[in-house]
C-alpha positions, 0 to 999 in steps of 0.5 A: 964508619957505618951504623946499622940496624939489621932486621930489628924487632921489638915488643912491649907486652902484646904490642909489636913496635918494631917489625924487622927494621933495617937501615944504615947510616955512614960516617961523613954523612947525615942520615934522617930517620923520619916518621909520625909520632908512635911510628918507632923512631924513638924505640929504634934510637934507644935500641941503637944506643943500647938503652933497650935490648932488641927481641930480634935482629942486631945493631952493627958497627962497621959491619960487626956486632956493636961493642958499646965499650968502644963506640961512643954515642952523643945524644941530644934528646927531644925532651931535655934532661939536665939539672935546672938548679945546678951550675952549667959547667959543673954538670957538663963536666960531670956528664963528660966524665961519665962518658970516660973523659979525664977531668982535665980533658972534660973541662977543656972540651966543655970550655971549647964547646961553651965558647964555640956556641957563644955560651962561655959567659954562662958557664957559672950560671944555673941552667934554669936562668937561661932561655929555652934556646940557650938551654938547648945549646947547653944540652948540645954540649952534653952530646958533643963534649966527649967526642963521640963517633955517633951523634944522634940529634932528636929535633935539634932546632926546636926552640932556636931563633934564626941566629942560633939555628944558623950557628947550630947548622954550622956546628952540625956541618963541622961534625959531619966534615970530621967523619962522624955518623950523624943521625937526625930525627925531626918533623922539620923537613926543611932541615932534613932536606938541607943536611941529610944525604940519605933517609929512612921513613918508619911507619907502623914499625916498618921501614917504608922507604929508604935510600939516597934522598936525591935518587928517591926524588929523581925516581918520581915521574918527571912529567910536571913543570912548575911555572911562574909568570906574570902571564900566568892567566894566558898560560893557564888558558892555553894549557887548560885542563893540563894546568893547575894553579898551586897555593904558592902562586905557581902553575903546575903543567902536566905533560903527556910524556916526560920527553916533551918537557924540553919542547914545552919549556922552549915554547913557554920561554919564547912565548911568555915572560917567564920568571921561573920554569923547572921540572917539578920535584916533590919536596921531602914533606910531600914524600913523607905525607905520601908514605905515612898518611895511612898507618900500616 
């Protein structure tokens, strides 16, 4: 399965929010849609889900104009939207039925997901009696219970403690393994790096970077080494202006030519007590800042 936006444009009044946005997400993989607040992420998602209509361009599913009667979406919004005074199981079944499930199937699916997320004991409780993290897990059930082909997760780890974050990670890996299209929108770059094969960065209503995350990182100049050693002061003295200490305690050595990295690594390993040495590769956070620091 594939889901893509093709040259999508959208304006609200005189403000053009999307300026020819194009990207593609594939089944069985996680895709990260990144951008600063106001960059156009939410508008792109809402057009993808047919909440808004585009002024130009199109949404394609498997290369054809999407048929929303056939393609189901599961959406975990950043802003929660369940009923705080209603019983949890009742509203979860109600939402699953709204997505076209028969009542018996909806009940079975809701029970499965409540148990899978460790929430079965709360099925008869009101939502407002739960902690923020547990409310987040209930909201997740609404995105998954109707077995959608496309799952969109907007800041899914917000409010989760480490144990529940680990549980959510396992669930996300399961739905990816089932071949679903999973799209992340998040400012927590560590989770995007962990899950996403491909990313698109939107800035000022335009896609400024898209592609396979590993390839993007490999395309950066590989002329810096990261070194950790108890002899850091001696190494810094030897490499002088080519060496800088990072805030993380590591040394960053800039090479005159990427081809000399093997010789420098060999020399450092033979001359000093080295704890770690590797070629520097930018983090997703570094890449994000580079492409969004100035609004376009």
